[in-house]
VOFIZA-177022 format. One record per residue (C-alpha): residue number from 1; residue in one letter; chain; y, x, z. Coordinates in nm, 2 decimals. Layout:
// VOFIZA-177022
<n = NUM	res = A	chain = A	py = Y	px = X	pz = Z>
...
//
This chain:
// VOFIZA-177022
<n = 1	res = X	chain = A	py = 1.45	px = 16.22	pz = -0.34>
<n = 2	res = X	chain = A	py = 1.09	px = 16.10	pz = -0.35>
<n = 3	res = X	chain = A	py = 0.99	px = 16.06	pz = 0.02>
<n = 4	res = X	chain = A	py = 0.64	px = 16.16	pz = 0.13>
<n = 5	res = X	chain = A	py = 0.37	px = 15.92	pz = 0.27>
<n = 6	res = X	chain = A	py = 0.39	px = 15.83	pz = 0.64>
<n = 7	res = X	chain = A	py = 0.07	px = 16.03	pz = 0.71>
<n = 8	res = X	chain = A	py = -0.03	px = 16.37	pz = 0.56>
<n = 9	res = X	chain = A	py = -0.37	px = 16.40	pz = 0.39>
<n = 10	res = X	chain = A	py = -0.50	px = 16.43	pz = 0.74>
<n = 11	res = X	chain = A	py = -0.44	px = 16.09	pz = 0.90>
<n = 12	res = X	chain = A	py = -0.37	px = 16.27	pz = 1.24>
<n = 13	res = X	chain = A	py = -0.06	px = 16.44	pz = 1.09>
<n = 14	res = X	chain = A	py = 0.26	px = 16.25	pz = 1.05>
<n = 15	res = X	chain = A	py = 0.54	px = 16.35	pz = 0.81>
<n = 16	res = X	chain = A	py = 0.89	px = 16.36	pz = 0.95>
<n = 17	res = X	chain = A	py = 1.22	px = 16.41	pz = 0.77>
<n = 18	res = X	chain = A	py = 1.48	px = 16.58	pz = 0.99>
<n = 19	res = X	chain = A	py = 1.83	px = 16.43	pz = 0.98>
<n = 20	res = X	chain = A	py = 2.01	px = 16.60	pz = 1.27>
<n = 21	res = X	chain = A	py = 1.88	px = 16.94	pz = 1.39>
<n = 22	res = X	chain = A	py = 1.86	px = 17.04	pz = 1.76>
<n = 23	res = X	chain = A	py = 2.17	px = 17.21	pz = 1.88>
<n = 24	res = X	chain = A	py = 2.39	px = 17.04	pz = 1.63>
<n = 25	res = X	chain = A	py = 2.69	px = 16.81	pz = 1.70>
<n = 26	res = X	chain = A	py = 2.66	px = 16.65	pz = 1.35>
<n = 27	res = X	chain = A	py = 2.48	px = 16.33	pz = 1.30>
<n = 28	res = X	chain = A	py = 2.35	px = 16.29	pz = 0.95>
<n = 29	res = X	chain = A	py = 2.19	px = 15.98	pz = 0.79>
<n = 30	res = X	chain = A	py = 1.96	px = 15.98	pz = 0.49>
<n = 31	res = X	chain = A	py = 2.08	px = 15.76	pz = 0.21>
<n = 32	res = X	chain = A	py = 1.80	px = 15.61	pz = 0.01>
<n = 33	res = X	chain = A	py = 2.01	px = 15.52	pz = -0.29>
<n = 34	res = X	chain = A	py = 2.14	px = 15.87	pz = -0.35>
<n = 35	res = X	chain = A	py = 1.87	px = 16.08	pz = -0.18>
<n = 36	res = X	chain = A	py = 2.14	px = 16.27	pz = 0.00>
<n = 37	res = X	chain = A	py = 2.23	px = 16.32	pz = 0.37>
<n = 38	res = X	chain = A	py = 2.57	px = 16.18	pz = 0.47>
<n = 39	res = X	chain = A	py = 2.76	px = 16.31	pz = 0.77>
<n = 40	res = X	chain = A	py = 2.79	px = 15.99	pz = 0.99>
<n = 41	res = X	chain = A	py = 2.96	px = 16.13	pz = 1.30>
<n = 42	res = X	chain = A	py = 3.03	px = 16.44	pz = 1.50>
<n = 43	res = X	chain = A	py = 2.95	px = 16.43	pz = 1.87>
<n = 44	res = X	chain = A	py = 3.22	px = 16.51	pz = 2.13>
<n = 45	res = X	chain = A	py = 3.27	px = 16.88	pz = 2.22>
<n = 46	res = X	chain = A	py = 3.00	px = 16.99	pz = 2.46>
<n = 47	res = X	chain = A	py = 2.74	px = 16.74	pz = 2.34>
<n = 48	res = X	chain = A	py = 2.46	px = 16.84	pz = 2.11>
<n = 49	res = X	chain = A	py = 2.13	px = 16.69	pz = 2.00>
<n = 50	res = X	chain = A	py = 1.86	px = 16.80	pz = 2.25>
<n = 51	res = X	chain = A	py = 1.58	px = 16.81	pz = 1.99>
<n = 52	res = X	chain = A	py = 1.54	px = 16.75	pz = 1.62>
<n = 53	res = X	chain = A	py = 1.62	px = 16.39	pz = 1.53>
<n = 54	res = X	chain = A	py = 1.47	px = 16.24	pz = 1.21>
<n = 55	res = X	chain = A	py = 1.26	px = 15.96	pz = 1.07>
<n = 56	res = X	chain = A	py = 0.90	px = 15.88	pz = 0.97>
<n = 57	res = X	chain = A	py = 0.91	px = 15.80	pz = 0.60>
<n = 58	res = X	chain = A	py = 0.78	px = 15.48	pz = 0.46>
<n = 59	res = X	chain = A	py = 0.80	px = 15.29	pz = 0.78>
<n = 60	res = X	chain = A	py = 1.04	px = 15.02	pz = 0.90>
<n = 61	res = X	chain = A	py = 1.15	px = 14.93	pz = 1.25>
<n = 62	res = X	chain = A	py = 1.31	px = 14.61	pz = 1.38>
<n = 63	res = X	chain = A	py = 1.65	px = 14.76	pz = 1.31>
<n = 64	res = X	chain = A	py = 1.57	px = 14.78	pz = 0.94>
<n = 65	res = X	chain = A	py = 1.56	px = 15.16	pz = 0.94>
<n = 66	res = X	chain = A	py = 1.26	px = 15.39	pz = 0.92>
<n = 67	res = X	chain = A	py = 1.10	px = 15.47	pz = 1.26>
<n = 68	res = X	chain = A	py = 1.29	px = 15.73	pz = 1.47>
<n = 69	res = X	chain = A	py = 1.13	px = 16.06	pz = 1.53>
<n = 70	res = X	chain = A	py = 1.21	px = 16.32	pz = 1.79>
<n = 71	res = X	chain = A	py = 1.06	px = 16.66	pz = 1.71>
<n = 72	res = X	chain = A	py = 1.03	px = 16.92	pz = 1.99>
<n = 73	res = X	chain = A	py = 1.04	px = 17.28	pz = 1.87>
<n = 74	res = X	chain = A	py = 1.22	px = 17.60	pz = 1.93>
<n = 75	res = X	chain = A	py = 1.31	px = 17.69	pz = 1.57>
<n = 76	res = X	chain = A	py = 1.61	px = 17.60	pz = 1.35>
<n = 77	res = X	chain = A	py = 1.57	px = 17.33	pz = 1.09>
<n = 78	res = X	chain = A	py = 1.81	px = 17.15	pz = 0.86>
<n = 79	res = X	chain = A	py = 1.88	px = 16.80	pz = 0.73>
<n = 80	res = X	chain = A	py = 1.61	px = 16.71	pz = 0.48>
<n = 81	res = X	chain = A	py = 1.35	px = 16.94	pz = 0.62>
<n = 82	res = X	chain = A	py = 1.00	px = 16.80	pz = 0.60>
<n = 83	res = X	chain = A	py = 0.78	px = 16.87	pz = 0.90>
<n = 84	res = X	chain = A	py = 0.41	px = 16.78	pz = 0.93>
<n = 85	res = X	chain = A	py = 0.38	px = 16.68	pz = 1.30>
<n = 86	res = X	chain = A	py = 0.13	px = 16.60	pz = 1.57>
<n = 87	res = X	chain = A	py = 0.22	px = 16.28	pz = 1.75>
<n = 88	res = X	chain = A	py = 0.24	px = 16.30	pz = 2.13>
<n = 89	res = X	chain = A	py = 0.36	px = 15.95	pz = 2.22>
<n = 90	res = X	chain = A	py = 0.65	px = 15.71	pz = 2.22>
<n = 91	res = X	chain = A	py = 0.95	px = 15.63	pz = 2.43>
<n = 92	res = X	chain = A	py = 0.97	px = 15.25	pz = 2.42>
<n = 93	res = X	chain = A	py = 1.33	px = 15.13	pz = 2.39>
<n = 94	res = X	chain = A	py = 1.50	px = 14.79	pz = 2.38>
<n = 95	res = X	chain = A	py = 1.84	px = 14.81	pz = 2.21>
<n = 96	res = X	chain = A	py = 2.13	px = 14.56	pz = 2.25>
<n = 97	res = X	chain = A	py = 2.42	px = 14.58	pz = 2.01>
<n = 98	res = X	chain = A	py = 2.74	px = 14.38	pz = 2.07>
<n = 99	res = X	chain = A	py = 2.70	px = 14.02	pz = 1.94>
<n = 100	res = X	chain = A	py = 2.35	px = 14.08	pz = 1.82>
<n = 101	res = X	chain = A	py = 2.01	px = 14.00	pz = 1.97>
<n = 102	res = X	chain = A	py = 1.79	px = 14.26	pz = 2.15>
<n = 103	res = X	chain = A	py = 1.56	px = 14.46	pz = 1.93>
<n = 104	res = X	chain = A	py = 1.29	px = 14.72	pz = 1.98>
<n = 105	res = X	chain = A	py = 1.40	px = 15.06	pz = 1.87>
<n = 106	res = X	chain = A	py = 1.14	px = 15.31	pz = 1.99>
<n = 107	res = X	chain = A	py = 1.15	px = 15.69	pz = 1.95>
<n = 108	res = X	chain = A	py = 0.83	px = 15.87	pz = 1.85>
<n = 109	res = X	chain = A	py = 0.79	px = 16.21	pz = 2.01>
<n = 110	res = X	chain = A	py = 0.62	px = 16.48	pz = 1.80>
<n = 111	res = X	chain = A	py = 0.56	px = 16.86	pz = 1.76>
<n = 112	res = X	chain = A	py = 0.52	px = 17.06	pz = 1.44>
<n = 113	res = X	chain = A	py = 0.15	px = 17.10	pz = 1.36>
<n = 114	res = X	chain = A	py = 0.21	px = 17.46	pz = 1.25>
<n = 115	res = X	chain = A	py = 0.36	px = 17.58	pz = 1.58>
<n = 116	res = X	chain = A	py = 0.06	px = 17.73	pz = 1.77>
<n = 117	res = X	chain = A	py = 0.27	px = 17.80	pz = 2.08>
<n = 118	res = X	chain = A	py = 0.29	px = 17.42	pz = 2.12>
<n = 119	res = X	chain = A	py = -0.08	px = 17.36	pz = 2.10>
<n = 120	res = X	chain = A	py = -0.09	px = 17.29	pz = 2.47>
<n = 121	res = X	chain = A	py = 0.11	px = 16.97	pz = 2.41>
<n = 122	res = X	chain = A	py = -0.15	px = 16.70	pz = 2.34>
<n = 123	res = X	chain = A	py = 0.01	px = 16.40	pz = 2.49>
<n = 124	res = X	chain = A	py = 0.36	px = 16.29	pz = 2.59>
<n = 125	res = X	chain = A	py = 0.26	px = 16.34	pz = 2.96>
<n = 126	res = X	chain = A	py = 0.22	px = 16.72	pz = 2.89>
<n = 127	res = X	chain = A	py = 0.60	px = 16.74	pz = 2.83>
<n = 128	res = X	chain = A	py = 0.82	px = 16.86	pz = 3.11>
<n = 129	res = X	chain = A	py = 0.95	px = 16.55	pz = 3.29>
<n = 130	res = X	chain = A	py = 1.31	px = 16.69	pz = 3.31>
<n = 131	res = X	chain = A	py = 1.31	px = 16.74	pz = 2.93>
<n = 132	res = X	chain = A	py = 1.21	px = 16.37	pz = 2.88>
<n = 133	res = X	chain = A	py = 1.47	px = 16.25	pz = 3.13>
<n = 134	res = X	chain = A	py = 1.74	px = 16.46	pz = 2.95>
<n = 135	res = X	chain = A	py = 1.64	px = 16.31	pz = 2.62>
<n = 136	res = X	chain = A	py = 1.65	px = 15.96	pz = 2.76>
<n = 137	res = X	chain = A	py = 1.99	px = 16.02	pz = 2.92>
<n = 138	res = X	chain = A	py = 2.12	px = 16.16	pz = 2.58>
<n = 139	res = X	chain = A	py = 2.00	px = 15.85	pz = 2.40>
<n = 140	res = X	chain = A	py = 2.17	px = 15.62	pz = 2.65>
<n = 141	res = X	chain = A	py = 2.51	px = 15.81	pz = 2.62>
<n = 142	res = X	chain = A	py = 2.48	px = 15.86	pz = 2.24>
<n = 143	res = X	chain = A	py = 2.41	px = 15.49	pz = 2.18>
<n = 144	res = X	chain = A	py = 2.69	px = 15.38	pz = 2.42>
<n = 145	res = X	chain = A	py = 2.94	px = 15.56	pz = 2.19>
<n = 146	res = X	chain = A	py = 2.85	px = 15.30	pz = 1.92>
<n = 147	res = X	chain = A	py = 2.87	px = 15.01	pz = 2.16>
<n = 148	res = X	chain = A	py = 2.49	px = 14.99	pz = 2.18>
<n = 149	res = X	chain = A	py = 2.31	px = 14.96	pz = 2.51>
<n = 150	res = X	chain = A	py = 1.95	px = 15.09	pz = 2.54>
<n = 151	res = X	chain = A	py = 1.69	px = 15.04	pz = 2.80>
<n = 152	res = X	chain = A	py = 1.39	px = 15.27	pz = 2.82>
<n = 153	res = X	chain = A	py = 1.11	px = 15.03	pz = 2.90>
<n = 154	res = X	chain = A	py = 0.82	px = 15.28	pz = 2.92>
<n = 155	res = X	chain = A	py = 0.65	px = 15.58	pz = 2.78>
<n = 156	res = X	chain = A	py = 0.32	px = 15.55	pz = 2.60>
<n = 157	res = X	chain = A	py = 0.07	px = 15.81	pz = 2.48>
<n = 158	res = X	chain = A	py = -0.05	px = 15.91	pz = 2.14>
<n = 159	res = X	chain = A	py = -0.30	px = 15.62	pz = 2.07>
<n = 160	res = X	chain = A	py = -0.04	px = 15.35	pz = 2.15>
<n = 161	res = X	chain = A	py = 0.21	px = 15.54	pz = 1.93>
<n = 162	res = X	chain = A	py = -0.03	px = 15.56	pz = 1.63>
<n = 163	res = X	chain = A	py = -0.09	px = 15.19	pz = 1.66>
<n = 164	res = X	chain = A	py = 0.28	px = 15.11	pz = 1.65>
<n = 165	res = X	chain = A	py = 0.34	px = 15.34	pz = 1.35>
<n = 166	res = X	chain = A	py = 0.05	px = 15.18	pz = 1.15>
<n = 167	res = X	chain = A	py = 0.19	px = 14.83	pz = 1.22>
<n = 168	res = X	chain = A	py = 0.53	px = 14.93	pz = 1.09>
<n = 169	res = X	chain = A	py = 0.42	px = 15.13	pz = 0.78>
<n = 170	res = X	chain = A	py = 0.54	px = 15.00	pz = 0.44>
//
């Protein structure tokens, strides 16, 4: 698969590739070598992804993977779905894996540009606080299943998030 650029033609729009759709128990990972999505794990019964999880193409975080994207929407997607998104902000995260040093592993929060009913969301502060707390709690539990500990160190708005993405673009 030939991945798209980080930014769409409009520099304000970010391309996101969905790996694990909202409501799914299945965690998929994109494999660069094959261009396919591999089933990595299945979450325990009763646990589902609270939003669409994916990545921002042609970027690289401290963990060596593309930057993580959380897409808020109320429509079904699928692994491999390309969504042009508006960036709302970033959940800043420090991750500690057993026998490894701490790394930064932020989650960028976005909404699809084509969803007019989400036009009211301009910044991460516009998102319901309980939804953000639920996502943070999910991330903590999800990572603990892989013996990773995460600490949310802050939440920053759109401008800070754009700056981070530009610095980590390939």
